[in-house]
N, C-alpha and C positions, 0 to 999 in steps of 0.2 A: 504494500500500500504506500502511496506517495505521502511523504510527511507534509503536514500543514503547519506553516508558520506565518503569522501576521507581522507586518511591519507598520508602525504607526507613529503618531505624533503625540507629544506631551504638553499640557498647558497648565499654567497657574493663573493666567489672566491678571498678573501683577502690573501695576501702572504707576511706578514711583516717580516722585520728583527727582531730578529736574527734567525728566523726559515725558512727563504725563501728557496724555491726550484725553479728550472727553471719553468717558466710559462707553457711551452709546456708540461712538465711532469705533472704539477698540472692539467691542463685542460684534458689531456689524462686520468689521474687517476680518475678524477671525472666522465668523460663520462663512463668509465668502471664501476664505482661504481653505476651509475644510471641504467645501464643495469642489474646489479645484484639486485639492489633495486626493480626494476620492477619484476624480477623473484621471489623475496622474498615476494611480495604481497603489496608493496607500490603502491599508486594510483596516486600521483602527485609530482611535484617538482616546486619550486618557487625561483625566483631570484630577487635581489635588484639592485639598480643603484646608483652610485655616480661618480664624476669626479675629476681629479686632486688630487688623493690620492697616497701617496708614496707607499702604499702596494698593489696597483693595483685593488682596489675595483671595481667590475664589471662596466665598462663604456658602454658596448655594449650588454645588455641582449637579444635583439632581434636576434642578430647574434648568440649568444649562444643558444637561443631557437631553431633556425633552425638546429644547429648541434645536439642538444639533440633529436630533432624530428627524425633526420635521423638514430639515433642509437637505438631508442625505438619503441615499437609497440602500447602500450596501455596507457602509462603514460600521464596524463594531464600535460601540461607545462604552467606555468603562471609567471607573474611578481608581486612581492610583496616587493617593488613596483618600478615603473619608475616615474621620476620627470617630469610630463607632462608640466608644465609651461616653461621648458627649450627648448622644442621641437617645431618644425613646425608640427601642427596637421595633415596636409595633408600627410607629409612623414611618420608620425607614423601610420596613417590609412593605407597607402600603404604597409609599412613594416609588420605591424601586419596582414593585409589581406594575404600577401604572406606567412607568417609563418603558418597561419591557413590552407591555401591551401596545403602547404607542409606536414603538419601533419595530414591531414584528419579531421580538425576541433578540434584538441586537445589543442588549445591554448586559454588562457584567458589573457586579458590585465588589469593589476592592476596598478593604478596610484595614485600619491599623489601630494601635493602642494609644497613640498620642504622647506628647511630652511637654507641652507648654502649660505651666502652672496657671497662667492667667485665664486660659480657656476653661480649665477644670473648675476654677473658682467661680467664674461667671455663670457656668452652666450647672453649678451646684453639685459637682462630682468631686470625689476625693481621688487624687492622683495615685495614692497607694493602693486603691481598689481596682486599678485598671485591669489586671488579669481576670478577676471574676466578672467585672462589667462586660468585657468583650466576649468571654466564653458564654455567659448567660445570654447576651444579646444575640449571638450567632445561633444558639439553640432556639430562641424564640423566633427568629427570622426563618429558620429552616422549617419549623412546624407551621408557620404562617403560610409559606409558599407551597407547602405540601397540601394545603387545604384542610389541615387538621384543626380540630378545636384545640386551642393552644394549651390551656390548663397548665400553666407553668408557675412554680413557686421556688424562688431561689433566694440567695442572700441579697441581691440587688434589685431584682424585678419580680413582680407578681402579675400574672396575666390570667384572667378567668376563663370561663367556658365560652370562648369566642372564636369565630373564624374570621379571617380577613377576606373581603371580597372587593373586587374580583380577584381571583387567583391568577397568577401569571400562567399563560399557556405554555410558555418556554421559561421556566424558572431561571433567573440569572445565575451564573456561576458566582460563587462566593470565595473571593481570594483574600488572603491575609498577608500583610507586609510586615517588615521589621528588619533591623540590622543586628540586634543582639541575639545571641544563640537561643535564649528561651523563647523569644518571639518567633524565630525561624522554626524551632521545634514545634511550637504551637500550630504554625501553618501546616506542617507536615501531618500533624495529628488530627486537626479538626476542619481544615479548609479544603477547598477544591483545587488550590494551587497557591504558590508563593509569589508575592510581589517583591521583586528585588530592585535595588537602586545602585547604579554604578558597579554592578557585578558582585556586590558584597553578599556573601552567604550562599552562593550556589552549592558549594561543596558541603556546607553544613546542612542544607535542606536535603540533599541526596542521602547523607548519612542518617538524618533523622527519619526519613522514610523507612530505611532498613530497620532502624531501632524500633519503630512502631509496627513492624511486621508487614509493611507495605512494599509493593514492587516498585523498583526504580522506574520501570516502564510506565507506571501509572502516575508518576509525578508530573506536575505542570509548573513551569516557571514563566512568569510574566516579567520581562526584563526591561526595566527603565534604564536607558543607556545615556550617559552624559557626554558622548563623543560629539565633537564639533567637526562636521564633514564639509569640506570646501575644496574647490580646485586650487586655491592658494591659501593654505593654512596660516601662513605667517600674516598675510593681509587680514584674514578673518580674526586672528588673535587681536589685532589692533582694533578692529570694529567691535568685537563682543567683549573685550577685556573689562571695561568699566562695568558692564552689566553682569558679567560672571563674578567679579569682585563683590558687587552688591549682593548677589544671590548667595554666594558662599558665606560671607560674613553675617548676613541675616540669619541663616540657618545655625551658624555657630552661636550667635547671640541668643537664639531661642533655646539652645541646648540639644539640637539634633545630633550632635557628634560628641556628646559628653558634657560635663559640667562647664557651663560658659565662664565660670570664674577661673578655670584652669586651662581651658582650651584656647590657644592663641588665635587671634584674627590674622587673616592674610594682610600683609602691609601694602601690597600693590597688586595690580591686575596680573602682571607676569607671574608672580608667585602663586596666585590663586589658580591660574591655568596650569602651572607646572606641578603644583603639589596637591591640588584638590582632586575631585573626582573626574575632572575634564580630561579629554584626550583630543588632540588635534590631528585629524586624518585627512589625507586626500582620498580619492576614490580607490586607488590600488591598495592603500593601507587599510581602508575600511573593509574592502572585500576580504582581505587576508585575515583581519581580526575577527570579523563577523562569522566567516565560514569556520574558523578555528573554534570559536566559542560555541557555535551551533553543533559542531561535531563532538566537542567535549561534553556538552550537556544536551542530549536529545530531548530532555524534559522541556526545553524552551519552546513555547508556543507563540510568543509575541516578543518583539523587540521594538521599543519606541524611543524617539529622540525628542529633546526639547525643540519645539517649533521655533521659538524665539526666547531670548532671555529677558529678565525683568527690565522694562523700559526700552528694549530694542524695538525699533519699528517693525511692524508686521511685514512690510516689503523687504526688509533686510533678511528676516528669517525665511521669506519666500524663496530667495535665491538658493539657499541651502536645500530647501525642500525639493526644488526642481532639479538640482544637481544630484541629490540622492536618488530621486525617482529615475533619472535618466542614466546615471553612471554607476550606481551601486546595487540597487535592488535587483535589476535583471540579472546581473552577474552572480550575485549570491544565490538567487533562486536556481539559476542554471547549474552552478557548481555543485549544489547539494540536491538537485532534483526536487526542489520544493514547490508546493502549490500554496496559494493563498488560503488562509483559514476562513 
């Protein structure tokens, strides 16, 4: 059987000063970009979630997913990722089911445990309770999508003798992300697949599958890739450098990569690009690295790239999208005998 792998784009819809444009314009431009990306041969798009960010980081990815579904025909739409412990799992189950129905089953729900104290405080959650919050929420969502009467009572959530309606005709796949070994192990244990970022944790996930008595062949990795692919990587580094520096240091300040009190910020763009998760590739290098990664980890079912970096104009990211579509994806698919998912 021909292996199926999607290639997609990743969005956070951040719009920081000093590069800010009207949000109505940004959203409209991205929707147009996704219609064109679908035409160019991309298979998927993925969105992130955060709250209370000055730059407008996507707070409502399920609303955005419905809008994207209305504009596209084939593109799979997913979240990589939503912060599930912040949410009522019944509402997430209902909203995700609605998006699935609106898109003809093209939606996948990717979730994670979260790490920003301010978000947990405002939503009335305790950050130390994240493991039980996410595990119980996933159980509630699965029962809801199965059409069962939920009847769930746990430490964090209690749901009575109710069914959610309408039930999704094609239940979304439920993916779980993380970078720490316990989070990756949890993905292997209870999720339909693992959401990775920057290649972190692929090996841990495969080992976790075996530890839980699951077949490596049944594993699924959805790989968020931080490569910057261009015909002239040095030129591209100059263009995206300030935006990559902003992105990296914001995540460090929030605690994504450890205690922000002890994790140093990148002093400049060149350092961020050299020492962060980014890689600068031309088409030949991209084909080499992607084919090697996909051969090493046959569990990978999707690879997606940042469409543009925070504050970077949509047109600037569009150049890379067109280059990847023309010079990278056909060669990777041919080299590995891949079909789109």
